[in-house]
C-alpha positions in Angstrom: -50.3 8.1 -29.6 -50.2 4.4 -30.3 -49.2 1.8 -27.9 -45.4 0.8 -29.2 -45.5 -2.8 -30.3 -41.7 -2.5 -31.3 -40.2 0.1 -28.6 -36.6 0.9 -28.4 -35.6 -1.0 -25.5 -36.9 -3.2 -22.5 -35.5 -4.4 -19.1 -35.9 -7.8 -17.5 -35.7 -7.5 -13.5 -34.9 -11.1 -12.6 -35.6 -12.6 -9.2 -32.2 -12.6 -8.3 -32.1 -8.7 -8.8 -35.3 -8.5 -6.7 -33.7 -10.7 -3.4 -30.7 -8.4 -3.9 -32.7 -5.0 -3.7 -34.8 -6.5 -0.8 -31.6 -7.5 1.1 -30.3 -3.7 0.4 -33.5 -2.3 1.6 -33.5 -4.4 4.5 -30.0 -3.8 5.7 -30.2 -0.2 4.7 -27.0 -0.5 2.5 -27.9 1.7 -0.6 -24.8 3.3 -1.5 -22.0 1.9 -3.5 -20.6 -1.4 -1.6 -19.9 -5.2 -1.7 -22.7 -5.5 -4.7 -21.0 -3.0 -6.6 -17.6 -4.5 -6.2 -19.1 -8.2 -7.2 -20.6 -6.6 -10.3 -17.5 -5.0 -11.0 -15.9 -8.7 -10.8 -18.1 -10.1 -12.9 -18.3 -7.5 -15.8 -14.4 -7.7 -15.9 -14.5 -11.5 -16.3 -17.3 -11.1 -18.7 -15.3 -8.9 -21.1 -11.8 -10.8 -20.3 -10.5 -7.6 -18.7 -8.1 -7.4 -15.5 -10.1 -4.4 -13.8 -13.6 -2.9 -13.9 -14.6 0.2 -12.3 -18.5 1.1 -12.0 -19.5 4.5 -12.4 -22.6 6.6 -12.8 -23.3 6.6 -16.5 -21.8 6.1 -20.1 -21.0 9.7 -20.4 -19.2 9.4 -16.9 -17.2 6.2 -17.8 -16.0 8.1 -21.1 -15.0 11.1 -19.0 -13.2 9.8 -16.4 -11.3 7.4 -18.7 -9.8 10.4 -20.4 -9.6 12.1 -16.8 -6.9 9.5 -16.2 -4.8 11.5 -18.9 -4.0 14.4 -16.3 -2.4 11.6 -14.4 -0.5 10.8 -17.3 0.9 14.2 -17.9 -2.0 15.6 -20.1 -3.1 19.5 -19.8 -6.1 21.1 -19.9 -7.0 21.9 -23.8 -5.2 19.0 -25.3 -6.7 17.0 -28.0 -8.6 13.9 -28.0 -9.8 12.7 -31.7 -13.6 11.5 -31.7 -15.9 10.2 -34.6 -17.6 13.3 -36.0 -21.1 11.1 -35.9 -21.6 9.6 -32.7 -24.3 9.9 -29.6 -23.3 13.6 -28.3 -22.5 12.2 -25.1 -19.0 11.3 -26.4 -17.8 14.5 -27.3 -19.7 16.1 -24.1 -17.4 13.8 -22.1 -14.0 15.1 -23.9 -15.0 18.3 -22.8 -15.9 17.3 -19.5 -12.5 15.9 -18.9 -11.0 19.0 -19.7 -10.1 18.5 -23.3 -10.5 19.6 -26.7 -12.3 17.0 -28.9 -11.1 16.7 -32.3 -13.5 15.5 -35.0 -12.9 12.9 -37.8 -15.5 12.3 -40.5 -16.9 8.2 -40.5 -16.7 6.0 -43.1 -19.8 5.4 -45.2 -20.3 2.0 -45.1 -19.5 1.2 -40.9 -20.8 4.3 -39.4 -17.3 4.3 -37.4 -14.5 6.6 -37.5 -12.5 6.5 -40.6 -8.9 5.3 -39.9 -7.7 6.8 -43.0 -8.4 10.4 -41.8 -7.1 9.9 -38.6 -3.4 10.6 -38.9 -4.2 13.9 -40.5 -5.8 15.2 -37.1 -3.1 14.5 -35.2 -1.0 17.3 -33.8 1.3 17.8 -31.1 -1.3 18.4 -28.6 -3.2 15.1 -29.1 -3.1 12.9 -26.5 -5.7 10.1 -27.3 -8.1 8.5 -30.0 -11.6 7.8 -28.8 -12.9 5.4 -31.4 -16.8 4.7 -31.0 -18.5 1.2 -31.7 -21.8 2.7 -33.1 -24.4 0.4 -33.0 -22.5 -2.3 -31.7 -20.5 -2.2 -35.2 -16.6 -2.9 -33.9 -14.2 0.1 -35.4 -11.2 -1.0 -36.9 -9.5 -1.5 -34.2 -6.1 -2.7 -35.7 -5.5 0.4 -37.9 -6.8 2.6 -35.0 -3.9 1.1 -32.6 -1.5 1.2 -35.2 -2.1 4.9 -35.6 -1.6 5.4 -32.0 1.4 3.5 -31.4 3.2 5.2 -34.0 2.1 8.6 -32.4 2.5 7.7 -28.8 -1.5 8.2 -27.6 -3.8 6.2 -25.8 -7.1 4.8 -27.0 -9.8 4.7 -25.0 -12.7 2.7 -26.7 -16.3 4.0 -26.4 -18.1 0.4 -26.0 -21.4 2.2 -24.9 -23.3 0.3 -27.8 -21.0 -2.6 -28.4 -21.9 -5.4 -25.3 -21.0 -8.6 -27.0 -19.1 -7.2 -29.7 -16.0 -9.1 -30.9 -13.1 -8.3 -33.4 -10.8 -10.6 -34.6 -11.4 -13.2 -31.9 -11.2 -10.8 -29.3 -13.6 -8.9 -27.1 -14.4 -5.1 -28.0 -13.2 -3.6 -24.9 -9.7 -5.4 -24.9 -8.2 -3.6 -27.5 -7.7 -0.1 -25.9 -5.9 1.0 -23.2 -9.5 1.4 -21.6 -12.8 0.9 -22.6 -16.1 2.6 -21.5 -19.6 1.2 -21.4 -22.9 2.3 -20.9 -25.5 0.3 -18.8 -28.3 2.4 -19.8 -31.9 0.6 -19.9 -32.0 -0.1 -23.3 -28.7 -1.8 -23.4 -27.8 -5.7 -23.4 -26.3 -5.5 -19.8 -28.2 -2.8 -17.7 -28.1 -1.5 -14.1 -31.0 1.0 -15.1 -28.5 4.2 -15.5 -24.7 3.4 -15.0 -21.5 3.0 -16.6 -18.2 1.2 -16.2 -14.9 1.0 -17.3 -12.4 -2.1 -18.0 -8.9 -2.0 -18.3 -5.8 -4.3 -17.9 -3.8 -1.5 -16.4 -4.0 -1.4 -12.8 -2.7 1.9 -12.2 -5.5 3.5 -14.5 -8.0 1.6 -12.3 -6.8 3.1 -9.4 -6.9 6.4 -10.5 -10.5 5.5 -11.9 -11.5 4.7 -8.5 -10.1 8.0 -6.8 -11.7 10.0 -9.7 -15.2 8.4 -9.3 -15.0 9.6 -5.5 -14.1 13.2 -5.7 -10.4 12.4 -6.5 -9.9 10.8 -3.1 -6.3 9.9 -2.2 -7.7 6.6 -0.7 -8.2 4.3 -3.6 -8.2 0.8 -2.7 -11.2 -1.3 -3.7 -12.6 -1.7 0.0 -12.4 1.9 0.8 -14.1 3.4 -2.1 -16.9 0.8 -2.2 -17.5 0.9 1.5 -16.3 4.2 3.5 -18.8 3.7 6.7 -17.3 0.7 8.2 -14.4 -1.7 8.4 -11.1 -1.2 9.6 -8.1 0.4 7.0 -4.6 0.4 8.4 -3.6 3.1 6.1 -6.1 5.7 7.2 -4.5 7.5 9.7 -0.8 6.5 8.7 0.3 10.0 8.1 -0.3 12.0 11.2 0.5 15.3 9.5 -1.7 14.8 6.4 -4.7 13.2 8.4 -7.2 10.8 7.3 -6.6 9.3 3.7 -10.1 9.0 3.2 -10.7 12.6 3.5 -7.6 13.6 1.1 -8.4 14.6 -2.4 -5.2 14.7 -4.6 -7.1 15.1 -7.6 -10.2 16.8 -9.2 -12.7 14.5 -9.2 -16.2 13.2 -9.8 -19.2 12.3 -8.0 -19.7 9.2 -10.3 -20.2 6.1 -7.9 -22.8 3.1 -8.6 -25.2 2.4 -5.9 -26.4 -0.9 -4.6 -29.6 -1.1 -6.1 -28.0 -0.4 -9.6 -25.6 -3.3 -9.0 -28.0 -5.5 -8.0 -30.1 -5.1 -11.2 -26.9 -5.6 -13.5 -26.1 -8.9 -11.3 -29.5 -10.0 -12.5 -28.7 -8.9 -16.2 -25.5 -10.8 -16.4 -27.1 -14.1 -15.4 -29.3 -13.4 -18.8 -26.4 -12.0 -20.9 -25.8 -15.2 -23.3 -29.9 -15.4 -23.6 -30.1 -11.7 -24.4 -27.1 -11.6 -26.7 -28.4 -14.6 -28.6 -32.0 -13.0 -29.1 -30.8 -9.9 -30.2 -28.5 -11.0 -32.5 -30.9 -13.2 -34.0 -33.5 -10.1 -34.4 -30.5 -7.9 -35.9 -29.6 -10.6 -38.6 -33.3 -11.0 -39.7 -33.5 -7.2 -40.2 -30.3 -7.2 -42.2 -31.5 -9.9 -44.0 -35.0 -8.6 -44.8 -33.8 -5.1 -45.7 -31.9 -6.5 -48.7 -35.2 -6.4 -50.5 -35.5 -2.6 -49.9 -32.0 -2.2 -51.4 -33.5 0.3 -53.9 -34.3 2.7 -50.7 -32.3 2.0 -47.8 -28.7 0.5 -46.9 -27.2 -0.9 -43.9 -24.1 -2.3 -42.5 -22.9 -6.0 -42.5 -21.1 -8.1 -40.5 -17.3 -9.3 -42.0 -15.9 -12.8 -41.1 -13.3 -10.9 -38.9 -16.2 -9.7 -36.4 -19.4 -10.1 -34.3 -21.8 -7.0 -33.9 -22.7 -6.4 -30.6 -26.5 -6.3 -31.4 -27.5 -2.7 -29.8 -30.0 -1.8 -32.4 -30.6 -2.1 -36.4 -29.5 1.0 -38.3 -30.3 1.9 -41.7 -30.1 4.8 -44.2 -32.1 6.4 -46.8 -30.7 6.5 -50.2 -30.2 9.8 -51.8 -33.4 11.0 -53.7 -35.8 8.7 -52.2 -39.2 9.8 -53.2 -39.8 10.5 -49.5 -38.0 12.1 -46.6 -36.7 10.3 -43.3 -39.2 12.0 -41.2 -42.1 10.9 -43.3 -41.1 7.3 -42.9 -40.4 8.0 -39.2 -43.7 9.5 -38.7 -45.3 6.6 -40.4 -43.4 4.1 -38.3 -44.3 5.8 -34.9 -47.9 6.1 -35.7 -47.9 2.5 -36.4 -46.0 1.4 -33.1 -42.4 1.4 -34.1 -39.9 3.5 -31.9 -37.9 4.9 -34.6 -34.6 7.2 -34.2 -32.4 9.4 -36.0 -28.9 7.9 -36.2 -27.4 10.8 -34.2 -25.9 13.5 -35.9 -22.6 15.3 -37.1 -21.6 16.7 -33.9 -19.7 19.6 -35.2 -22.0 20.8 -37.7 -25.4 19.3 -36.8 -25.7 19.8 -33.3 -26.3 23.6 -32.1 -24.2 23.2 -28.7 -20.8 22.4 -31.0 -21.6 25.6 -33.3 -19.0 27.6 -31.5 -16.3 25.4 -32.6 -16.5 27.0 -36.1 -17.1 24.3 -38.5 -19.3 24.6 -41.3 -21.7 22.4 -43.4 -19.5 20.6 -45.5 -16.8 19.9 -43.5 -17.9 16.2 -42.5 -19.8 15.1 -45.4 -20.1 11.3 -44.5 -21.2 12.3 -40.8 -23.5 15.0 -42.2 -25.3 12.6 -44.8 -25.9 9.8 -42.2 -27.3 12.5 -39.8 -29.7 13.6 -42.3 -30.6 10.0 -44.0 -29.9 7.5 -41.1 -32.6 6.1 -38.6 -32.4 3.1 -36.0 -34.9 0.8 -34.4 -34.4 -1.4 -31.4 -33.7 -5.4 -31.7 -34.3 -6.0 -27.9 -35.0 -9.7 -26.5 -38.7 -9.0 -26.2 -39.1 -8.6 -29.9 -40.3 -11.8 -31.5 -40.2 -13.2 -34.7 -43.6 -12.3 -35.7 -42.8 -9.0 -34.7 -39.7 -8.6 -37.2 -42.0 -10.2 -39.9 -44.8 -7.6 -39.2 -42.1 -4.8 -39.3 -40.5 -5.9 -42.6 -44.6 -6.1 -43.8 -45.0 -2.5 -42.7 -41.9 -1.2 -44.4 -43.0 -3.0 -47.3 -46.5 -1.5 -47.1 -45.0 2.0 -46.9 -42.5 1.7 -49.7 -45.6 0.3 -52.0 -47.2 3.9 -51.5 -44.2 5.0 -53.6 -44.4 2.4 -56.1 -47.6 3.5 -57.7 -50.3 2.2 -55.2 -53.2 4.2 -54.1 -53.3 5.6 -50.8 -54.3 3.3 -48.1 -55.2 2.5 -44.5 -53.2 0.0 -42.3 -55.3 -1.4 -39.5 -53.5 -3.5 -36.9 -55.5 -5.8 -34.9 -54.4 -6.3 -31.3 -52.7 -3.0 -30.6 -55.3 -1.1 -28.9 -55.4 2.5 -27.6 -58.8 3.6 -25.7 -60.2 0.2 -26.6 -60.1 1.1 -30.1 -57.6 -0.2 -32.8 -54.7 1.9 -33.9 -55.0 3.0 -37.6 -52.5 4.9 -39.4 -53.1 7.1 -42.4 -50.7 8.0 -45.1 
């Protein structure tokens, strides 16, 4: 297997993170504590939100945000509207929170949920809309919020891939009632694993802190972040009910971030502007470069009203190209590029959802993107020379279908077992 010249993601562990990790190991405090609280404060400041609650993963960030609906009167089996095309975790989280995902097709140019189709999916059991900012491209939050207000629905943004994204001069993450982020290793801000929810609603944040810790009745920041030390005046305030730290007033999750993850995240925040700038530069170069391949592919674009969060570069094979997506992906992988599909139409292309009873053709745009879409990384360790090389590599692949002879591509400098890698097509 060739060494990847362009892997999908990378991670920078800063000296500050290493110092904080060493402090944790020396003082023996590894479970959620002061570093998690500090990371939450700084992440909330970055997004411009009033509160941030760190959790175990981006999937949990979605699921816990949705679980707040139970405190607001929602019942198990109520409905949440989601895009048909997204990473499967979005729909899984709806089910994990006790609700039913109602799928809506996406727009072919933005790859995001199509607002024109949302209202037809609303029923008397709909409780929320969960728009995804796919690949960092902002969803049409103006239209989505208008529909939500008209139907008395909450809006929970799935901003897993949208670090740094802006819409109409306002950060993504500040448009909905809550927003869920992933902090997975391939993302702009990472804690290795992990997720985080932001909100301006203090009540929602309080419920989230309870939910992530098994549904504890004690949900103030101090107790949830540190249950082993420190005096709490409320702990034994009710003698009949007993220790508030071991009362559980809702069905919760076990989804706390630990101190080591927070240490990585605090270091990542110091590099945020630098990483965002570099990734955005890489994304723009790829969007511009692929204009030369418009007979074969199309991608999204950035409007004047938005800034894409540079998570990855998606592109879609046009219908009737003289090659298949998997021929292209196999070729790229053999030459050191980690290429991935653009997810799938969850209700019709993911086997785990076949029991929902949908059929091929129900979500034509999502299904087309699920068949023809590809994405590659734009991370900060990809240099200008790598982008140039990738565009040349793509051109060489396409030249095979412009009448050239079969060829060998040998890329010096990328060695496997002390031999240069060679791709044969």
